[in-house]
C-alpha positions as CSV (number, residue, x, y, z in Angstrom):
1,X,-1.2,-9.6,-9.6
2,X,-1.1,-11.2,-13.0
3,X,-1.9,-8.9,-16.0
4,X,-4.4,-11.5,-17.2
5,X,-6.4,-11.3,-14.0
6,X,-6.3,-7.5,-14.0
7,X,-7.5,-7.3,-17.6
8,X,-10.3,-9.8,-16.9
9,X,-11.6,-7.9,-13.9
10,X,-11.1,-4.5,-15.4
11,X,-13.0,-5.4,-18.6
12,X,-15.9,-3.0,-18.0
13,X,-13.5,0.0,-17.7
14,X,-11.3,-1.1,-20.5
15,X,-14.3,-1.6,-22.9
16,X,-15.5,1.9,-22.4
17,X,-12.1,3.4,-22.7
18,X,-11.5,1.5,-25.9
19,X,-14.8,2.6,-27.4
20,X,-14.2,6.2,-26.6
21,X,-10.7,6.2,-28.1
22,X,-9.8,8.1,-31.3
23,X,-13.1,9.4,-32.8
24,X,-15.1,8.4,-29.7
25,X,-18.5,6.7,-29.3
26,X,-21.4,8.3,-31.1
27,X,-24.4,9.3,-28.9
28,X,-28.1,9.8,-29.7
29,X,-29.5,13.3,-30.1
30,X,-30.7,13.1,-26.4
31,X,-27.1,12.3,-25.3
32,X,-27.5,8.6,-24.6
33,X,-25.5,5.7,-25.9
34,X,-27.0,4.0,-29.0
35,X,-28.9,0.8,-28.7
36,X,-26.2,-1.5,-30.2
37,X,-23.6,0.0,-27.8
38,X,-25.9,-0.4,-24.8
39,X,-26.3,-4.1,-25.7
40,X,-22.5,-4.5,-26.1
41,X,-21.8,-2.7,-22.8
42,X,-24.4,-4.8,-21.0
43,X,-22.4,-7.9,-22.0
44,X,-19.3,-6.7,-20.1
45,X,-20.8,-5.0,-17.1
46,X,-21.3,-7.5,-14.1
47,X,-24.1,-5.2,-12.8
48,X,-26.1,-5.8,-16.0
49,X,-25.7,-9.6,-16.2
50,X,-28.9,-10.3,-14.2
51,X,-30.8,-7.2,-15.4
52,X,-34.4,-8.1,-16.5
53,X,-35.7,-6.8,-19.8
54,X,-34.3,-5.8,-23.1
55,X,-30.8,-4.3,-22.8
56,X,-30.7,-1.8,-25.6
57,X,-31.9,1.5,-24.2
58,X,-29.7,3.3,-21.7
59,X,-32.6,5.0,-20.0
60,X,-34.0,1.5,-19.2
61,X,-30.7,0.0,-18.1
62,X,-29.9,1.9,-14.9
63,X,-26.7,0.1,-14.0
64,X,-25.2,0.7,-17.4
65,X,-26.2,4.4,-17.4
66,X,-24.9,4.9,-13.8
67,X,-21.6,3.3,-14.7
68,X,-21.1,5.4,-17.8
69,X,-21.9,8.6,-15.9
70,X,-19.5,7.6,-13.2
71,X,-16.7,7.4,-15.8
72,X,-17.6,10.9,-16.9
73,X,-16.3,12.3,-13.6
74,X,-12.8,12.2,-15.0
75,X,-12.1,9.5,-17.6
76,X,-14.8,10.3,-20.3
77,X,-16.4,13.4,-21.6
78,X,-19.2,14.4,-23.9
79,X,-18.3,16.6,-26.9
80,X,-20.3,17.3,-30.0
81,X,-22.5,14.3,-29.7
82,X,-19.7,11.8,-28.9
83,X,-18.2,10.2,-25.9
84,X,-14.5,10.9,-25.8
85,X,-11.5,10.2,-23.6
86,X,-10.3,12.9,-21.2
87,X,-6.6,13.4,-20.6
88,X,-6.9,11.1,-17.6
89,X,-8.8,8.5,-19.7
90,X,-6.0,8.6,-22.3
91,X,-3.4,8.1,-19.6
92,X,-5.0,4.9,-18.2
93,X,-6.5,3.3,-21.4
94,X,-4.7,0.1,-22.2
95,X,-2.7,0.1,-19.0
96,X,-4.5,-2.0,-16.4
97,X,-2.1,-1.4,-13.5
98,X,-2.2,2.4,-14.0
99,X,-6.0,2.2,-14.2
100,X,-6.1,0.3,-11.0
101,X,-4.0,2.9,-9.3
102,X,-6.3,5.7,-10.5
103,X,-9.4,3.8,-9.4
104,X,-8.0,3.3,-6.0
105,X,-7.1,6.9,-5.6
106,X,-10.6,8.1,-6.5
107,X,-12.6,5.8,-4.2
108,X,-12.3,7.8,-1.0
109,X,-14.0,11.1,-1.6
110,X,-12.7,14.4,-0.4
111,X,-15.8,15.7,1.4
112,X,-16.8,17.5,4.6
113,X,-19.7,15.2,5.1
114,X,-18.7,12.9,8.0
115,X,-21.2,10.1,7.2
116,X,-20.0,9.8,3.6
117,X,-16.4,9.8,4.6
118,X,-16.8,7.2,7.3
119,X,-19.2,5.0,5.3
120,X,-16.8,5.0,2.3
121,X,-13.8,4.2,4.4
122,X,-15.5,1.4,6.3
123,X,-17.0,-0.1,3.1
124,X,-13.5,-0.3,1.6
125,X,-12.0,-1.5,4.9
126,X,-14.6,-4.4,4.9
127,X,-13.7,-5.2,1.3
128,X,-9.9,-5.0,1.9
129,X,-10.1,-7.3,5.0
130,X,-12.6,-9.9,3.8
131,X,-11.4,-13.4,4.5
132,X,-13.3,-15.1,1.7
133,X,-14.0,-12.2,-0.7
134,X,-17.6,-11.6,0.5
135,X,-18.6,-8.0,1.2
136,X,-21.0,-8.2,4.1
137,X,-23.0,-5.0,3.9
138,X,-25.4,-6.1,6.6
139,X,-22.6,-6.1,9.1
140,X,-21.4,-2.7,7.9
141,X,-24.9,-1.3,8.2
142,X,-25.1,-2.7,11.8
143,X,-21.8,-1.0,12.6
144,X,-22.9,2.4,11.2
145,X,-26.2,2.2,13.2
146,X,-24.2,1.2,16.3
147,X,-22.1,4.3,15.8
148,X,-25.4,6.2,15.9
149,X,-25.7,7.3,12.3
150,X,-29.3,7.9,11.3
151,X,-31.3,9.7,8.7
152,X,-32.6,13.1,9.5
153,X,-36.0,11.6,10.4
154,X,-34.4,9.2,12.8
155,X,-34.8,6.1,10.6
156,X,-31.8,3.7,10.6
157,X,-29.2,3.4,7.9
158,X,-30.0,0.7,5.2
159,X,-27.9,-1.2,2.8
160,X,-29.3,0.8,-0.1
161,X,-27.8,4.0,1.5
162,X,-24.3,2.5,0.7
163,X,-24.9,1.8,-3.0
164,X,-24.4,5.3,-4.3
165,X,-22.0,7.1,-2.0
166,X,-19.7,9.8,-3.4
167,X,-16.7,8.1,-4.9
168,X,-18.9,5.2,-5.9
169,X,-17.0,2.5,-3.9
170,X,-19.8,0.0,-3.9
171,X,-20.6,0.4,-7.7
172,X,-16.9,0.2,-8.5
173,X,-16.3,-3.0,-6.5
174,X,-19.5,-4.5,-8.0
175,X,-18.4,-3.9,-11.6
176,X,-14.9,-5.3,-10.8
177,X,-16.4,-8.6,-9.5
178,X,-18.5,-11.5,-10.6
179,X,-22.3,-10.9,-11.0
180,X,-24.5,-12.0,-8.2
181,X,-28.2,-12.6,-7.8
182,X,-30.5,-10.0,-6.3
183,X,-30.0,-9.6,-2.6
184,X,-26.9,-11.9,-2.6
185,X,-23.8,-10.4,-0.9
186,X,-21.2,-9.2,-3.3
187,X,-18.3,-11.7,-3.9
188,X,-15.2,-9.6,-4.7
189,X,-12.7,-10.4,-7.3
190,X,-9.0,-10.4,-6.5
191,X,-8.7,-7.0,-8.3
192,X,-11.5,-5.5,-6.3
193,X,-9.8,-6.5,-3.1
194,X,-6.5,-5.3,-4.2
195,X,-7.9,-1.9,-5.2
196,X,-9.8,-1.6,-1.9
197,X,-6.6,-2.3,0.0
198,X,-4.7,0.3,-2.0
199,X,-7.5,2.8,-1.3
200,X,-7.5,2.2,2.4
201,X,-3.7,2.1,2.9
202,X,-2.6,4.6,0.3
203,X,0.0,2.1,-0.9
204,X,0.5,1.2,-4.6
205,X,-1.5,-1.6,-6.2
């Protein structure tokens, strides 16, 4: 895949890694990003493109906050009121291909929870094998329910149950792709599909 395409699709990741380099990104006393930085982040995050309301407070911009917190699993860390790169973050900053490899490796969680493991794998499989780049969560939900997965109260699995699985596969793919309107199926970018395939097969990007 061309470096230009990778850099375009990875822009949300690269932006945060660039901001956290050197002296890092200053946070508020409450530990949130400052308003100007929230606004700037909202401009590069696909999940924020159709967000309604003022985009300058992280507590009121859930997709931005969730994405930033997901990066703190291994690429970013808070230290003395600043957001800084971790050792992993430094190793992938400015290197789109290495970043792709790392994202792919982190998408399938190591967990004993069978539902999470199966749902993550199937979501990535659907993304990796999509003919036209559309991620059809409704079909995945139907499959999971057909496999007899249910909530503890017996209620069926819903699409929303797949949005925040461990490993964040859906949020990751969403922020690597073009923004869509509410309730529209996710249309995956070439990079998102490539990363999903690498995650499923274990092969290099």
